[in-house]
ZAGU-427339 format. One record per residue (C-alpha): residue in one letter; z, x, y. Coordinates in nm, 2 decimals, always signed. Each point is the difference from the previous one (the first is absolute). Layout:
PT   r        z        x        y
PT   A        Z        X        Y
...
// end
This chain:
PT   r        z        x        y
PT   M    +7.02   +17.39    -2.55
PT   S    -0.05    -0.28    +0.24
PT   R    +0.24    -0.30    +0.06
PT   R    -0.22    -0.22    -0.22
PT   G    +0.02    +0.25    -0.29
PT   R    -0.34    +0.16    +0.04
PT   T    -0.02    +0.37    -0.04
PT   A    -0.07    +0.17    +0.33
PT   S    -0.33    +0.18    +0.04
PT   L    +0.00    +0.38    +0.01
PT   P    -0.10    +0.19    +0.31
PT   T    -0.37    +0.10    +0.01
PT   T    +0.07    +0.36    +0.11
PT   P    +0.22    +0.23    -0.20
PT   Q    +0.34    +0.08    +0.14
PT   R    +0.05    +0.37    +0.07
PT   R    +0.30    +0.18    +0.13
PT   P    -0.08    +0.20    +0.31
PT   P    +0.00    +0.37    -0.09
PT   V    +0.24    +0.24    +0.15
PT   L    -0.20    +0.21    +0.25
PT   V    +0.04    +0.38    -0.05
PT   S    -0.19    +0.26    +0.19
PT   D    -0.02    +0.35    -0.15
PT   G    +0.32    -0.06    -0.18
PT   L    +0.21    +0.06    +0.31
PT   V    -0.05    -0.31    +0.22
PT   V    +0.13    -0.34    -0.15
PT   K    -0.09    -0.33    +0.16
PT   H    +0.25    -0.28    -0.09
PT   R    -0.15    -0.35    +0.01
PT   D    +0.28    -0.26    +0.01
PT   S    +0.01    -0.36    -0.13
PT   D    -0.16    -0.12    +0.33
PT   G    -0.29    +0.24    -0.03
PT   H    +0.11    +0.24    +0.28
PT   V    -0.03    +0.37    -0.05
PT   E    +0.24    +0.28    +0.09
PT   T    -0.10    +0.36    -0.03
PT   Y    +0.23    +0.28    -0.13
PT   D    -0.13    +0.36    +0.04
PT   F    +0.18    +0.23    -0.26
PT   R    -0.15    +0.30    +0.17
PT   E    +0.28    -0.03    +0.26
PT   L    +0.27    +0.07    -0.25
PT   P    +0.13    +0.37    +0.02
PT   V    -0.04    +0.08    -0.37
PT   S    -0.26    +0.16    -0.22
PT   D    -0.34    -0.17    -0.05
PT   A    +0.08    -0.06    -0.37
PT   M    +0.33    -0.17    +0.09
PT   R    -0.18    -0.22    +0.27
PT   R    -0.25    -0.11    -0.26
PT   S    +0.27    -0.09    -0.25
PT   L    +0.20    -0.20    +0.25
PT   A    -0.32    -0.17    +0.13
PT   R    -0.08    -0.10    -0.36
PT   L    +0.34    -0.15    -0.06
PT   F    -0.01    -0.17    +0.34
PT   A    -0.35    -0.15    -0.06
PT   A    +0.11    -0.14    -0.34
PT   R    +0.24    -0.23    +0.18
PT   C    -0.22    -0.10    +0.29
PT   V    -0.11    -0.32    -0.17
PT   P    +0.12    -0.35    +0.09
PT   S    +0.17    -0.03    -0.34
PT   R    +0.22    +0.29    +0.08
PT   W    +0.01    +0.04    +0.38
PT   A    -0.11    -0.32    +0.17
PT   S    +0.11    +0.11    +0.35
PT   H    -0.06    +0.29    +0.22
PT   L    +0.37    +0.01    +0.08
PT   T    +0.06    +0.12    -0.36
PT   S    -0.26    +0.27    +0.01
PT   R    +0.11    +0.12    +0.34
PT   H    +0.36    +0.01    -0.13
PT   H    -0.11    +0.23    -0.29
PT   W    -0.22    +0.21    +0.23
PT   V    +0.29    +0.08    +0.24
PT   H    +0.23    +0.11    -0.29
PT   L    -0.27    +0.20    -0.16
PT   G    -0.04    +0.18    +0.33
PT   T    +0.37    +0.08    +0.00
PT   F    -0.01    +0.13    -0.35
PT   T    -0.30    +0.22    +0.04
PT   E    +0.15    +0.15    +0.32
PT   Y    +0.30    +0.10    -0.21
PT   L    -0.23    +0.16    -0.26
PT   S    -0.19    +0.20    +0.26
PT   A    +0.32    +0.15    +0.13
PT   L    +0.10    +0.14    -0.34
PT   K    -0.02    +0.38    -0.06
PT   G    -0.20    -0.07    -0.31
PT   P    -0.24    -0.28    +0.07
PT   V    -0.07    -0.26    -0.28
PT   A    -0.37    +0.03    -0.08
PT   D    -0.04    -0.34    -0.18
PT   L    +0.21    -0.27    -0.15
PT   D    -0.01    +0.17    -0.35
PT   A    +0.19    +0.29    +0.17
PT   L    +0.27    -0.22    +0.15
PT   T    +0.33    +0.09    -0.15
PT   A    +0.32    -0.19    -0.05
PT   A    +0.18    +0.26    +0.22
PT   V    -0.24    -0.06    +0.29
PT   W    +0.05    -0.38    -0.02
PT   K    +0.38    +0.02    -0.02
PT   E    +0.00    +0.24    +0.30
PT   W    -0.20    -0.26    +0.20
PT   E    +0.23    -0.28    -0.12
PT   L    +0.31    +0.19    +0.12
PT   S    -0.17    +0.06    +0.33
PT   R    -0.04    -0.37    +0.07
PT   R    +0.26    -0.20    +0.18
PT   N    +0.15    -0.27    -0.22
PT   T    -0.09    -0.29    +0.22
PT   Q    -0.17    -0.33    -0.06
PT   T    -0.29    +0.06    +0.24
PT   I    -0.06    +0.37    -0.05
PT   G    +0.11    +0.18    -0.32
PT   Y    +0.01    -0.29    -0.25
PT   K    -0.34    -0.13    +0.09
PT   E    -0.16    +0.35    +0.02
PT   L    +0.12    +0.08    -0.34
PT   T    -0.08    -0.32    -0.18
PT   V    -0.35    -0.03    +0.17
PT   V    -0.11    +0.36    -0.08
PT   S    +0.14    +0.02    -0.35
PT   G    -0.16    -0.34    -0.09
PT   L    -0.34    +0.13    +0.11
PT   L    +0.03    +0.35    -0.16
PT   L    +0.11    -0.14    -0.33
PT   D    -0.35    -0.16    -0.04
PT   D    -0.14    +0.35    -0.06
PT   P    +0.00    +0.09    -0.37
PT   R    -0.01    +0.38    +0.07
PT   L    +0.36    +0.01    +0.11
PT   T    +0.21    +0.23    -0.22
PT   A    +0.27    -0.17    -0.22
PT   E    +0.28    +0.16    +0.21
PT   A    -0.16    -0.12    +0.33
PT   R    -0.06    -0.35    -0.14
PT   E    +0.36    -0.02    -0.11
PT   A    +0.13    +0.11    +0.35
PT   L    -0.23    -0.25    +0.17
PT   S    +0.10    -0.28    -0.24
PT   K    +0.37    +0.04    +0.07
PT   R    +0.15    -0.31    +0.16
PT   I    +0.06    +0.04    +0.37
PT   P    +0.32    -0.18    +0.11
PT   Q    -0.06    -0.24    +0.28
PT   P    +0.21    +0.09    +0.31
PT   K    +0.27    -0.23    +0.11
PT   V    -0.11    -0.25    +0.25
PT   T    +0.16    +0.07    +0.35
PT   E    -0.19    -0.28    +0.19
PT   T    +0.24    -0.28    +0.11
PT   S    -0.05    -0.33    +0.17
PT   F    +0.05    -0.04    +0.37
PT   E    +0.33    -0.13    +0.13
PT   D    -0.02    -0.35    +0.15
PT   G    +0.01    +0.12    +0.36
PT   E    -0.26    +0.27    -0.04
PT   F    -0.24    -0.23    -0.18
PT   A    +0.05    -0.27    +0.26
PT   A    -0.08    +0.26    +0.27
PT   I    -0.32    +0.11    -0.17
PT   A    -0.12    -0.36    -0.04
PT   S    +0.10    -0.08    +0.36
PT   R    -0.21    +0.29    +0.14
PT   A    -0.30    -0.09    -0.21
PT   R    +0.03    -0.36    +0.09
PT   R    +0.02    +0.08    +0.37
PT   A    -0.31    +0.23    -0.02
PT   F    -0.21    -0.25    -0.20
PT   R    +0.11    -0.30    +0.21
PT   S    -0.12    +0.18    +0.31
PT   A    -0.34    +0.07    -0.16
PT   H    -0.03    -0.35    -0.13
PT   L    +0.07    -0.16    +0.33
PT   R    -0.24    +0.23    +0.17
PT   I    -0.28    -0.07    -0.23
PT   T    +0.05    -0.38    -0.02
PT   E    +0.02    -0.02    +0.37
PT   N    -0.33    +0.19    +0.05
PT   A    -0.14    -0.21    -0.29
PT   R    +0.07    -0.32    +0.19
PT   H    -0.16    +0.14    +0.31
PT   L    -0.31    +0.10    -0.19
PT   A    -0.02    -0.35    -0.16
PT   D    +0.02    -0.16    +0.35
PT   W    -0.28    +0.23    +0.12
PT   R    -0.22    -0.09    -0.29
PT   S    +0.06    -0.37    +0.07
PT   G    -0.11    +0.05    +0.36
PT   S    +0.34    -0.07    +0.16
PT   F    -0.03    +0.27    +0.27
PT   A    -0.22    +0.01    +0.31
PT   H    -0.29    +0.25    -0.03
PT   D    +0.09    +0.35    +0.14
PT   S    +0.36    -0.09    +0.06
PT   D    +0.27    +0.25    -0.11
PT   E    +0.08    -0.22    -0.30
PT   W    -0.37    -0.02    -0.09
PT   L    -0.04    +0.38    +0.02
PT   L    +0.30    +0.06    -0.22
PT   G    -0.13    -0.25    -0.25
PT   E    -0.34    +0.17    -0.01
PT   A    +0.17    +0.34    -0.05
PT   L    +0.21    -0.15    -0.28
PT   D    -0.32    -0.13    -0.16
PT   C    -0.14    +0.35    +0.00
PT   I    +0.31    +0.15    -0.15
PT   A    +0.00    -0.27    -0.28
PT   R    -0.36    +0.06    -0.08
PT   T    -0.02    +0.37    +0.02
PT   G    +0.35    +0.13    -0.02
PT   E    -0.06    +0.18    +0.33
PT   P    +0.08    -0.10    +0.36
PT   P    -0.30    -0.04    +0.24
PT   C    -0.12    +0.32    +0.17
PT   Y    -0.23    +0.09    +0.28
PT   E    -0.22    +0.30    +0.04
PT   T    +0.11    +0.27    +0.24
PT   E    -0.22    +0.22    +0.22
PT   N    +0.03    +0.28    -0.26
PT   K    -0.15    -0.23    -0.27
PT   G    +0.33    -0.05    -0.16
PT   N    +0.19    -0.32    -0.09
PT   R    +0.32    -0.11    +0.18
PT   I    +0.22    -0.27    -0.13
PT   I    +0.05    -0.31    +0.22
PT   F    +0.38    -0.03    -0.01
PT   L    +0.14    -0.35    -0.02
PT   G    +0.32    +0.01    +0.20
PT   G    +0.09    +0.37    -0.07
PT   E    -0.13    +0.34    -0.10
PT   N    +0.12    +0.02    -0.35
PT   A    -0.07    -0.14    -0.35
PT   R    +0.25    -0.27    +0.04
PT   H    -0.20    -0.17    +0.27
PT   T    -0.34    +0.05    -0.19
PT   W    -0.05    -0.01    -0.38
PT   Q    +0.37    -0.06    -0.08
PT   R    -0.03    -0.34    +0.15
PT   L    -0.15    -0.12    -0.33
PT   F    +0.09    +0.27    -0.27
PT   L    +0.31    +0.14    -0.15
PT   T    +0.08    +0.37    +0.04
PT   R    +0.10    +0.24    -0.28
PT   M    +0.37    -0.03    +0.07
PT   E    -0.02    -0.38    +0.04
PT   A    -0.16    -0.02    -0.34
PT   V    +0.29    +0.20    -0.14
PT   A    +0.24    -0.25    +0.16
PT   L    -0.19    -0.28    -0.17
PT   G    +0.04    +0.19    -0.33
PT   V    +0.37    +0.04    +0.05
PT   L    +0.04    -0.37    +0.06
PT   L    -0.20    -0.08    -0.32
PT   M    +0.23    +0.24    -0.19
PT   A    +0.32    -0.15    +0.14
PT   E    -0.12    -0.36    -0.06
PT   H    -0.15    +0.04    -0.35
PT   G    +0.12    +0.33    -0.14
PT   W    -0.35    +0.15    -0.05
PT   N    -0.06    +0.37    +0.00
PT   L    -0.23    +0.20    +0.22
PT   S    -0.29    +0.02    -0.24
PT   V    +0.00    -0.37    -0.07
PT   I    +0.01    -0.08    +0.38
PT   S    -0.28    +0.24    +0.07
PT   R    -0.23    -0.16    -0.26
PT   L    +0.08    -0.36    +0.08
PT   A    -0.31    -0.22    +0.01
PT   V    -0.02    -0.27    +0.27
PT   P    +0.23    -0.30    -0.11
PT   R    -0.19    -0.32    -0.07
PT   A    +0.13    -0.33    +0.14
PT   T    +0.00    -0.27    -0.26
PT   P    -0.02    -0.37    +0.08
PT   D    +0.34    -0.18    +0.02
PT   A    +0.02    -0.32    -0.20
PT   G    +0.23    -0.15    +0.26
PT   T    -0.06    -0.13    +0.35
PT   D    +0.25    +0.22    +0.19
PT   G    -0.26    +0.27    +0.08
PT   K    +0.19    +0.29    -0.18
PT   R    -0.20    +0.31    -0.07
PT   I    +0.03    +0.15    -0.35
PT   Y    -0.13    +0.35    -0.05
PT   R    -0.11    +0.15    -0.33
PT   V    +0.07    +0.37    +0.01
PT   E    -0.17    +0.24    -0.26
PT   L    +0.22    +0.30    -0.07
PT   E    -0.12    +0.32    -0.17
PT   K    +0.23    +0.26    -0.15
PT   R    -0.18    +0.28    -0.20
PT   K    +0.32    +0.14    -0.15
PT   R    +0.05    -0.31    -0.22
PT   G    -0.28    +0.12    -0.23
PT   G    -0.34    -0.13    -0.10
PT   G    -0.03    -0.37    -0.03
PT   R    +0.32    -0.07    +0.20
PT   Y    -0.12    +0.13    +0.34
PT   F    -0.02    -0.34    +0.18
PT   E    +0.22    -0.30    +0.07
PT   T    +0.00    -0.28    +0.25
PT   R    +0.27    -0.15    +0.22
PT   N    +0.00    -0.31    +0.21
PT   F    +0.18    -0.01    +0.34
PT   T    +0.03    -0.31    +0.22
PT   D    +0.01    +0.01    +0.38
PT   D    +0.25    -0.28    +0.07
PT   G    +0.11    +0.13    +0.34
PT   A    +0.21    +0.29    +0.11
PT   D    +0.18    +0.22    -0.26
PT   T    -0.21    -0.14    -0.28
PT   P    -0.19    +0.24    -0.24
PT   G    -0.34    -0.09    +0.13
PT   R    +0.07    +0.03    +0.38
PT   L    -0.05    +0.38    +0.00
PT   I    -0.33    -0.03    -0.18
PT   T    -0.12    -0.26    +0.26
PT   Q    +0.09    +0.24    +0.28
PT   A    -0.16    +0.30    -0.17
PT   L    -0.33    -0.20    -0.06
PT   E    +0.00    -0.09    +0.37
PT   A    +0.07    +0.37    +0.11
PT   T    -0.28    +0.13    -0.22
PT   M    -0.27    -0.27    +0.03
PT   F    -0.22    +0.19    +0.24
PT   A    +0.03    +0.32    -0.19
PT   R    -0.09    -0.17    -0.33
PT   A    -0.30    -0.18    +0.17
PT   A    -0.13    +0.34    +0.13
PT   V    +0.04    +0.17    -0.33
PT   H    -0.18    -0.29    -0.17
PT   E    -0.30    +0.05    +0.24
PT   L    -0.01    +0.37    -0.08
PT   S    +0.07    -0.02    -0.37
PT   P    -0.03    -0.35    -0.15
PT   G    +0.22    -0.07    -0.29
PT   T    +0.29    +0.23    +0.11
PT   D    +0.32    -0.19    -0.07
PT   R    +0.30    +0.18    +0.14
PT   F    +0.31    -0.15    +0.17
PT   V    +0.16    +0.28    +0.19
PT   I    -0.27    +0.13    +0.25
PT   W    +0.05    +0.20    +0.32
PT   R    -0.23    +0.16    +0.25
PT   T    +0.00    +0.38    +0.04
PT   T    -0.08    +0.21    +0.31
PT   R    -0.20    +0.25    -0.21
PT   P    -0.31    -0.17    -0.14
PT   D    -0.18    +0.13    -0.32
PT   K    -0.26    +0.26    +0.03
PT   A    -0.36    -0.10    -0.05
PT   E    +0.01    +0.15    -0.35
PT   T    +0.26    -0.20    -0.18
PT   P    +0.14    +0.17    -0.32
PT   E    -0.08    -0.16    -0.33
PT   G    +0.25    -0.28    -0.07
PT   Q    +0.15    +0.01    +0.35
PT   K    -0.07    -0.37    +0.04
PT   R    +0.31    -0.09    -0.20
PT   Y    +0.22    +0.14    +0.27
PT   S    -0.20    -0.06    +0.32
PT   V    -0.30    -0.17    +0.15
PT   G    -0.11    +0.12    +0.34
PT   L    +0.29    -0.01    +0.23
PT   F    +0.23    -0.18    -0.24
PT   R    +0.24    +0.13    -0.26
PT   F    +0.16    -0.18    -0.30
PT   G    +0.35    +0.01    -0.13
PT   I    +0.29    +0.24    +0.09
PT   T    +0.03    +0.36    -0.10
PT   G    +0.33    +0.17    -0.08
PT   Q    -0.04    +0.23    +0.30
PT   A    -0.04    -0.30    +0.23
PT   A    +0.32    -0.15    -0.14
PT   K    +0.19    +0.33    +0.07
PT   E    -0.14    +0.02    +0.36
PT   W    +0.11    -0.36    +0.06
PT   S    +0.35    +0.08    -0.13
PT   Q    +0.03    +0.31    +0.22
PT   A    -0.12    -0.19    +0.30
PT   E    +0.26    -0.27    -0.06
PT   G    +0.28    +0.24    -0.06
PT   F    +0.04    -0.04    -0.37
PT   A    +0.04    +0.29    -0.25
PT   S    -0.27    -0.08    -0.25
PT   S    -0.27    -0.24    -0.10
PT   P    +0.15    -0.35    -0.06
PT   F    -0.22    -0.11    -0.28
PT   R    +0.14    +0.15    -0.32
PT   R    +0.37    -0.06    +0.10
PT   G    -0.08    -0.33    +0.16
PT   R    -0.17    -0.13    -0.31
PT   R    +0.30    +0.11    -0.20
PT   T    +0.23    -0.19    +0.25
PT   V    -0.20    -0.32    -0.02
PT   N    -0.02    -0.01    -0.38
PT   V    +0.35    +0.12    -0.08
PT   V    +0.22    -0.14    +0.29
PT   H    -0.19    -0.29    +0.14
PT   R    -0.22    -0.16    -0.26
PT   R    +0.19    +0.14    -0.31
PT   E    -0.30    -0.04    -0.22
PT   P    -0.30    +0.20    -0.11
PT   G    -0.29    +0.04    +0.24
PT   Q    -0.32    +0.09    -0.19
PT   N    +0.21    +0.18    -0.26
PT   S    +0.13    -0.09    -0.34
PT   Q    +0.36    -0.11    -0.03
PT   D    +0.07    +0.33    -0.19
PT   T    -0.15    +0.21    +0.28
PT   H    +0.18    -0.20    +0.27
PT   D    +0.34    +0.05    -0.18
PT   S    -0.04    +0.37    -0.10
PT   T    -0.19    +0.14    +0.30
PT   Y    +0.13    -0.20    +0.28
PT   V    +0.32    -0.18    -0.07
PT   L    +0.20    +0.24    -0.22
PT   T    -0.08    +0.30    +0.21
PT   D    +0.08    -0.15    +0.34
PT   P    +0.34    +0.07    +0.14
PT   R    +0.01    -0.33    +0.20
PT   A    -0.07    -0.19    -0.32
PT   Q    +0.26    +0.20    -0.19
PT   A    +0.26    -0.06    +0.27
PT   A    -0.08    -0.37    +0.00
PT   A    +0.03    -0.01    -0.37
PT   V    +0.36    +0.12    -0.01
PT   P    +0.17    -0.33    +0.12
PT   V    -0.24    -0.20    -0.23
PT   I    +0.09    +0.22    -0.30
PT   A    +0.37    -0.02    +0.09
PT   A    -0.02    -0.38    +0.03
PT   A    -0.18    -0.03    -0.33
PT   A    +0.25    +0.22    -0.18
PT   E    +0.29    -0.20    +0.15
PT   S    -0.17    -0.32    -0.11
PT   V    -0.03    +0.14    -0.36
PT   V    +0.37    +0.10    +0.00
PT   T    +0.09    -0.35    +0.13
PT   R    -0.22    -0.16    -0.25
PT   A    +0.15    +0.22    -0.28
PT   R    +0.35    -0.10    +0.11
PT   E    -0.10    -0.36    +0.00
PT   V    -0.10    +0.01    -0.37
PT   T    +0.29    +0.22    -0.11
PT   F    +0.26    -0.15    -0.24
PT   A    +0.29    -0.10    +0.24
PT   A    +0.24    -0.18    -0.23
PT   Q    +0.32    +0.18    -0.10
PT   L    +0.05    +0.12    -0.36
PT   R    +0.33    -0.08    -0.16
PT   E    +0.16    +0.07    -0.35
PT   T    +0.15    -0.34    -0.03
PT   A    -0.05    -0.36    +0.14
PT   D    +0.22    -0.13    +0.29
PT   P    +0.12    -0.35    -0.09
PT   A    -0.03    -0.10    +0.36
PT   D    -0.37    +0.07    +0.01
PT   Q    -0.25    -0.28    -0.05
PT   P    -0.26    +0.06    -0.27
PT   T    -0.38    -0.02    +0.07
PT   A    -0.31    +0.05    -0.20
PT   T    -0.02    +0.37    +0.07
PT   A    +0.35    +0.11    +0.12
PT   D    +0.34    -0.12    +0.12
PT   C    +0.05    -0.10    +0.37
PT   H    +0.31    +0.13    +0.17
PT   D    -0.03    -0.17    +0.34
PT   Y    -0.24    -0.30    -0.01
PT   E    +0.11    -0.13    +0.35
PT   N    -0.09    +0.33    +0.18
PT   S    -0.34    +0.07    -0.15
PT   P    -0.24    +0.24    +0.19
PT   F    -0.26    -0.26    -0.08
PT   P    +0.16    -0.32    +0.14
PT   S    -0.16    -0.35    -0.04
PT   T    -0.02    -0.25    +0.28
PT   D    +0.29    -0.21    -0.14
PT   G    +0.23    +0.30    -0.07
PT   G    +0.05    +0.21    -0.31
PT   C    -0.28    +0.21    -0.15
PT   G    -0.36    -0.09    +0.03
PT   A    -0.15    +0.28    -0.22
PT   S    -0.16    -0.03    -0.34
PT   F    +0.18    +0.14    -0.31
PT   L    -0.24    +0.29    +0.00
PT   M    +0.13    +0.10    +0.35
PT   C    +0.35    +0.05    -0.15
PT   L    -0.12    +0.34    -0.10
PT   A    -0.05    +0.08    +0.38
PT   C    +0.34    -0.15    +0.10
PT   P    +0.31    +0.21    +0.06
PT   N    +0.22    -0.30    -0.08
PT   A    -0.14    +0.00    -0.36
PT   R    +0.19    +0.16    -0.29
PT   V    -0.17    +0.12    -0.32
PT   H    +0.20    +0.09    -0.31
PT   P    -0.09    +0.07    -0.36
PT   A    -0.03    -0.37    -0.09
PT   H    -0.31    -0.01    +0.23
PT   H    -0.18    +0.31    -0.13
PT   S    -0.18    -0.15    -0.29
PT   R    -0.12    -0.30    +0.21
PT   L    -0.13    +0.23    +0.28
PT   A    -0.17    +0.23    -0.25
PT   H    -0.18    -0.29    -0.15
PT   L    -0.10    -0.12    +0.35
PT   H    -0.15    +0.34    +0.07
PT   H    -0.19    -0.01    -0.33
PT   A    -0.13    -0.35    +0.08
PT   L    -0.12    +0.11    +0.35
PT   D    -0.20    +0.29    -0.17
PT   N    -0.17    -0.25    -0.23
PT   L    -0.09    -0.21    +0.30
PT   R    -0.15    +0.29    +0.18
PT   S    -0.26    +0.04    -0.29
PT   V    -0.13    -0.35    +0.03
PT   M    +0.02    -0.07    +0.38
PT   D    -0.21    +0.11    +0.29
PT   P    +0.16    +0.32    +0.13
PT   G    +0.02    -0.12    +0.36
PT   Q    +0.16    -0.33    -0.10
PT   W    +0.24    +0.17    -0.24
PT   Q    +0.11    +0.24    +0.27
PT   S    +0.05    -0.29    +0.24
PT   D    +0.20    -0.21    -0.24
PT   W    +0.19    +0.25    -0.22
PT   G    -0.05    +0.35    +0.15
PT   D    +0.33    +0.02    +0.19
PT   A    +0.21    -0.13    -0.28
PT   H    -0.16    +0.24    -0.25
PT   A    +0.07    +0.29    +0.23
PT   R    +0.36    -0.09    +0.02
PT   L    +0.03    -0.02    -0.38
PT   E    -0.18    +0.34    -0.02
PT   H    +0.28    +0.13    +0.22
PT   L    +0.27    -0.16    -0.21
PT   K    -0.17    +0.15    -0.31
PT   R    +0.04    +0.35    +0.14
PT   L    +0.36    -0.07    +0.09
PT   L    +0.09    -0.11    -0.35
PT   G    -0.19    +0.27    -0.19
PT   A    +0.05    -0.02    -0.37
PT   D    +0.20    -0.33    +0.03
PT   W    -0.33    -0.17    +0.10
PT   D    -0.16    +0.06    -0.34
PT   K    +0.31    -0.12    -0.17
PT   A    +0.00    -0.31    +0.21
PT   L    -0.36    -0.08    -0.08
PT   M    +0.09    +0.00    -0.38
PT   Q    +0.29    -0.24    +0.06
PT   V    -0.20    -0.28    +0.17
PT   T    +0.11    -0.34    -0.13
PT   A    -0.17    -0.33    -0.03
PT   A    +0.20    -0.13    +0.29
PT   D    -0.12    +0.29    +0.22
PT   R    -0.37    -0.08    -0.09
PT   E    +0.05    -0.37    +0.07
PT   L    +0.16    +0.07    +0.34
PT   I    -0.27    +0.25    +0.11
PT   D    -0.27    -0.25    -0.11
PT   Y    +0.16    -0.26    +0.23
PT   L    +0.02    +0.25    +0.28
PT   L    -0.37    +0.11    -0.03
PT   N    -0.13    -0.35    -0.03
PT   G    +0.18    -0.11    +0.31
PT   D    +0.23    -0.25    -0.18
PT   L    +0.30    +0.15    +0.18
PT   D    -0.14    -0.02    +0.35
PT   Q    +0.14    -0.36    +0.05
// end
């Protein structure tokens, strides 16, 4: 329906879901939500032809956008299916088809898997979930596959402060060098295009070469006597002095990704799929740049993939400064990609030394265009870590460090996931929680002591004591709650918390009636207000009630008219003067 209440017109052409492409029952083509196609050839699996066809049928049933919207999901299942079929092929008695799969075979494979988060657990859950779609499974096999698989204990921990700082420092150094290199050459190119250099001077020739690199992605070449091409080097004989003047390298793109992770707590897949941030106009006159960043996280489930964040570049060490620098470092790559493939909107772009072949695989455009690649692979992250002297890829543990230790709030997760998956399982968070829990426990104990009945119980009255509304005062001049002019400055209710107070049987009925009256007030007052006004006094009377035991009930039956009148004066504030 439109904004004015009119019913929207229906489309003129019927909407049809793209069919799953299956060739000869053994080749499945998965079309994702973007319309790209990935091919899976089940003839490669080392099992019988009947088993291949059964697995291909189950696989194809899920290759629809409503089930598997991404090729990452289908590839994930394909890899684990390959592992499972390799196990089946090594058995002495091969399994001909899924209706011949026994519970014993499944349990043997389950026992052969390592109980880890990335291998055994995912292999078992992925394969069992797929096989359970086949109605031909025997009852015993179905029961074995349906058995709950315990999730292994998380062993991944956040980085220590020094280690995380070292990772961010190495990444910052690498990206800063790249940013300075590209922006310096960008200024030279801008000066050349504005005609600032004399024709055929060294500066003019360098500007012409930079213009060639910006337009084509390649440095200028000249033809040799052997009809080959030779690069005209611009100050040196390596890539740093040619195309790297205007483009990031693969490792520099990883360094940028590490900084985005350290700054915002995004994971590797989110960084790799980032669209180019959009600068929004600032309502002020200070010239601040505000970026609108669109984030995509497929694991959040359908309808919740996307969210947006705003970051302001207000100088060094502000959230938007890194985005400004990243846009400057990738501007020539993004311009070149736009010329080759208009409409491509990717933020992290770097130039490769291995251009695509003439025959580009179907769907390859999502990952590369010509000489340019998009995003960061897990392998590239590992290679960067090894080159910088770190033990593993920084992205998973780094994201945990940012969200658990630094930000201490969810990052594209629900609060439950943040608490159960990240905080409660992290040793650093557990260690940091110890003093907090101890302080809270101590506070509870202190609070409990504060509301404990502190007056002394006596069998008889002391004639030297001074009577009050709730007890007798044994030492008025040395009160723990002194007033500014000497003596006691506490209310009569605080006599129950004063060690100078004395309570004897003559007070029991009066205090029992006060306890009953406070209970009645609780039923008609706002809970928060009642707790603020009367909660402590009620807690002390509860303590006294436990101390007196059966005598309390007797006291409640012995309440006199004088007791009721005195408690009414106390509760109404008439005794405060």
